[in-house]
Structure formats: structure tokens, C-alpha cells
C-alpha positions in Angstrom: 89.3 19.7 154.2 88.8 17.8 150.9 90.5 18.5 147.7 87.6 20.5 146.2 87.3 22.7 149.2 91.1 23.3 149.3 91.1 24.4 145.7 88.3 26.8 146.3 90.2 28.3 149.2 93.4 28.6 147.0 91.4 30.2 144.2 90.0 32.8 146.7 93.6 33.4 147.9 94.7 34.0 144.3 92.0 36.6 143.9 92.9 38.2 147.2 96.6 38.2 146.3 98.2 38.2 149.8 96.0 35.2 150.8 98.2 32.8 148.9 101.3 33.6 151.0 99.2 33.2 154.2 97.8 29.8 153.1 101.1 28.3 151.9 102.7 29.4 155.2 99.9 27.7 157.1 100.2 24.5 155.2 104.0 24.4 155.1 105.5 21.0 156.2 107.8 21.0 159.2 111.5 21.6 158.1 114.1 19.3 159.8 116.4 21.1 162.3 120.0 21.6 161.4 122.5 19.0 162.6 124.3 19.6 165.8 128.1 19.9 165.9 129.9 16.8 167.0 133.5 16.1 168.0 135.1 13.2 166.1 137.9 10.9 167.0 140.1 9.1 164.4 140.1 5.3 164.2 142.6 4.0 161.6 141.1 1.6 159.1 144.1 -0.7 159.3 147.5 -0.2 161.1 149.2 -0.5 157.7 147.2 2.5 156.4 147.5 4.8 159.4 147.4 8.5 158.6 150.4 10.6 159.4 150.1 14.4 159.5 151.1 16.3 156.4 151.9 19.9 155.5 148.9 21.4 153.7 151.0 23.8 151.5 153.4 21.1 150.5 150.6 18.7 149.7 148.6 21.2 147.8 151.6 22.1 145.6 152.2 18.4 144.9 148.6 18.0 143.9 148.8 21.1 141.6 151.9 19.8 139.8 150.6 16.2 139.7 147.4 17.2 138.0 148.9 16.9 134.5 149.9 13.3 135.1 146.3 12.0 135.6 144.0 15.0 136.3 142.1 16.0 139.5 141.4 12.7 141.3 144.9 11.4 140.6 146.5 14.7 141.6 145.0 14.7 145.1 145.5 11.0 145.9 149.0 11.0 144.6 149.9 14.0 146.7 149.1 12.0 149.9 150.4 8.6 148.8 153.7 9.9 147.4 154.6 11.6 150.6 153.6 8.6 152.8 155.5 6.2 150.5 158.6 8.4 150.7 158.4 8.6 154.5 157.1 5.1 155.4 157.6 2.8 152.4 155.2 -0.1 152.2 152.3 -0.5 151.8 152.1 3.0 150.3 155.0 2.3 147.9 152.9 -0.4 146.2 149.7 1.6 146.1 148.2 1.3 142.6 148.0 5.0 142.0 147.3 4.6 138.3 143.7 3.5 139.1 142.9 7.1 140.2 143.1 8.4 136.7 139.5 7.2 136.1 138.1 10.2 138.1 139.0 12.9 135.5 136.2 15.1 134.2 133.7 13.8 136.6 134.5 10.0 136.1 135.8 9.2 132.6 134.6 12.6 131.4 131.0 12.0 132.3 130.7 15.3 134.3 129.4 13.7 137.5 131.2 14.0 140.9 134.2 16.3 140.9 137.3 14.2 140.7 139.0 16.2 143.5 136.1 15.4 145.8 136.1 11.8 144.6 139.8 11.4 145.4 139.4 13.1 148.8 136.6 10.8 149.7 138.7 7.7 148.7 141.5 8.9 151.0 139.0 9.4 153.9 137.9 5.9 153.3 141.5 4.6 153.3 142.4 6.3 156.6 139.1 6.2 158.5 137.4 2.9 159.5 134.1 4.1 160.9 131.4 4.7 158.2 129.7 7.3 160.3 132.9 9.4 160.6 133.6 8.9 156.9 130.1 10.3 156.1 130.5 13.2 158.4 133.9 14.3 157.0 132.7 13.9 153.4 129.6 15.9 154.1 131.6 18.8 155.6 134.1 18.7 152.7 131.3 18.6 150.1 129.3 21.4 151.8 132.4 23.6 151.9 133.0 22.9 148.2 129.4 23.9 147.3 129.6 27.2 149.2 133.1 28.5 148.9 134.5 30.8 146.2 137.2 28.8 144.5 140.0 28.5 143.4 142.1 30.6 145.8 145.3 28.5 145.7 148.5 30.2 144.5 151.2 27.7 143.4 154.9 28.2 144.2 155.5 28.0 140.4 152.5 28.5 138.1 152.2 26.2 135.1 150.1 28.8 133.3 150.5 32.5 133.8 146.8 33.0 134.5 145.0 33.8 137.8 141.5 32.2 137.5 138.6 34.2 138.9 136.7 32.5 141.7 133.2 31.2 141.5 130.8 29.4 143.8 130.0 26.0 142.3 126.7 25.4 144.2 127.2 21.8 143.2 129.6 18.9 143.8 129.2 17.9 140.1 132.0 18.5 137.7 129.9 19.8 134.8 128.0 22.2 137.0 131.1 23.5 138.8 132.9 24.1 135.5 129.8 25.6 133.8 129.4 28.1 136.6 133.1 29.0 136.5 132.9 29.4 132.7 130.0 31.8 133.0 131.9 33.9 135.5 135.3 33.8 133.7 134.1 33.9 130.1 136.5 31.1 129.4 135.6 27.9 127.4 135.4 24.6 129.2 138.0 23.2 126.9 140.4 26.1 127.3 143.8 26.0 128.9 142.5 28.6 131.4 139.8 26.2 132.6 142.4 23.6 133.0 144.5 25.9 135.2 141.4 26.6 137.2 141.0 22.8 137.9 144.7 22.4 138.7 144.3 25.1 141.4 140.9 23.8 142.5 142.5 20.3 143.1 145.1 22.0 145.2 142.4 23.8 147.2 140.6 20.6 148.0 143.9 18.9 148.9 144.8 21.6 151.4 141.3 21.5 152.9 141.5 17.7 153.3 144.9 17.9 154.9 143.5 20.4 157.4 140.6 18.1 158.2 142.7 15.0 158.6 145.3 16.8 160.7 142.6 18.0 163.1 141.1 14.5 163.2 144.6 13.0 164.0 144.8 15.4 166.9 141.2 14.4 168.0 140.3 18.1 167.7 137.9 17.9 164.7 134.3 19.2 165.2 131.7 18.7 162.5 130.1 21.6 160.7 126.4 21.9 161.7 125.5 24.3 159.0 123.0 22.9 156.4 121.5 25.0 153.7 117.8 25.7 154.7 116.8 25.2 151.0 118.0 21.6 151.2 116.2 21.0 154.5 113.1 22.5 153.0 113.2 20.1 150.0 113.9 17.0 152.0 111.0 17.8 154.4 108.8 16.5 151.6 111.1 14.5 149.2 113.5 12.5 151.4 112.7 9.4 153.5 111.2 11.4 156.4 108.8 13.2 154.0 105.5 12.0 152.7 106.7 11.8 149.1 109.9 9.9 149.9 110.9 9.9 146.2 114.5 11.0 146.5 117.6 10.7 148.7 120.4 13.3 148.7 122.4 15.8 150.7 123.7 17.9 147.8 122.4 21.4 147.1 119.1 20.9 145.2 119.0 24.4 143.6 122.1 23.7 141.4 119.8 21.6 139.1 116.2 22.3 140.2 114.1 25.5 140.7 110.7 25.7 142.2 108.0 26.1 139.6 105.2 28.6 140.2 102.8 25.7 140.7 105.1 24.1 143.3 105.4 27.4 145.2 101.6 28.0 145.3 100.2 24.5 145.7 103.1 22.2 146.8 102.7 22.7 150.6 98.9 22.5 150.4 99.1 19.2 148.4 101.5 17.8 151.0 99.0 18.5 153.7 96.2 16.9 151.7 98.3 13.8 151.4 98.6 13.7 155.2 94.8 13.9 155.5 94.3 10.9 153.3 96.6 8.6 155.3 
């Protein structure tokens, strides 16, 4: 089928109404299958930086109260390093924790990756040597963050007498996560209420990471196989395995992008025509 013929067929489908749905379904590219679950085993990156199991509630409260010292990334990393330095001494006692302050506000206030996730990823990199296992843990943590109503953490002693409403961020980006929460809560991004939200969110990510690392230390961690079908639909065309191959990502696409009407009607047909030419 050449381009002119395809357009005639599509035009006929538009006139016929239901024909468009039939055509786009027929031309739809193959969507990759969801990943299978996999059991992981911990390999320490260095004997000096071996992970020792922590209490998730204690660590989350440390992260919550440490937030004001250097914000989200600092809070989560410090909650781990402080405890390990107290229990084990060096090299944790000499860890340059001040460097983690750069992660605030999505890295220096740029609104990119959430600092709590950035800090959690750095800890995974510190304790786990294998890059594949690092990627698997980060993917599970980030996917959980995208889909879970947060914050839910309740501090032992609250800094602000305010219980933040929960929201689903859809995104791992700081500015998107905060914007969604602001829309739900009615609070300004620069408000003390939003700051309390991020304190508690930092604690939530901390508790989740402790749970992951404790399971990994027990060699009982199994990866999450659930991938959003929307993401798999997008990468069927746009990632390296697709014909377009013009992007590479694992994050939720719909937090920033929506399908235009033209994309919905003609995208799959165009994809198949590209296949015909090659």
C-alpha cells in the first residue's frame, strides 16, 4: 500500500466513523511484553561500603528531621550514613555528606529529578556493585514513586502541624511532582505546607529504600514486573526497538506528553508505511 492509497483509505474511514478505529487497530505496532519478575542477590560494591540492615521507621524519621539541614537528597543519604557511621565508624564517618545538598529542588532548584530519588539512587550505587541490579532497583523505586499516592509518612514529632493530602506524581521530576500536589492541595509551591509535604515524601522514599535494601541483604528481593502499558505503547515506536528510535526513557510519558488527534488517527498507519519503505 502506498501513501496515497493509505490516505484514501483513512479518509474513507473518517467518513465511515467506526472505520478509523478498525484501521488504527489493524496497523498498530507490536507492543513489547512486560518484564518478567527476577530474584536479585546483593553484591557489595566494596567491603568498606557494605550495607548493614537498618530500621525503616528510625531511618525515615531521621530523613524527615534531617531535611531542613540540606533538603531532600541530603535528608535521605544522611539518614543512612549517620547510622552506619555511628555503628561502624570509618569510612562512613568521613563520608562528605555536604555534597548531597546539591540535589535540592530537582538539582540546584532546576526542578529535574526528585532529590529523594536522586539520593536513593546514589545509595543504591554505593552499596550495590552490579550495574544491572542497580538499574533494576532504581526502576522499581521510580515506578513505585510514579504510581503511589504520597506522602503517607507520619513523623514521631511533626515539624509543622499540617497533614499533607496525598497525590500521585505520575512523574519522577520534582517540578511535576510538586505541581500535581499543589493542584490537589491548593497550596503554593513556595509555601511551608509544600515544604512539609516534601519532608514527609523524603521519609516515604527513605522507608521504601530501606525495605528494598533489607530484602536484598536477605537475598529475598524480587523485581517488580509491572510496566505501564502506556509507556510500552510509546516505546514500541519511539525507543531503540522502534522504527522511529528518537528517544530513550523508562519514565511515564504521559506526565509531559499527550497524544494529539493526528497521532491517534494516523500515527500507527504512518509507522506501518515506514516499515514498507525499508
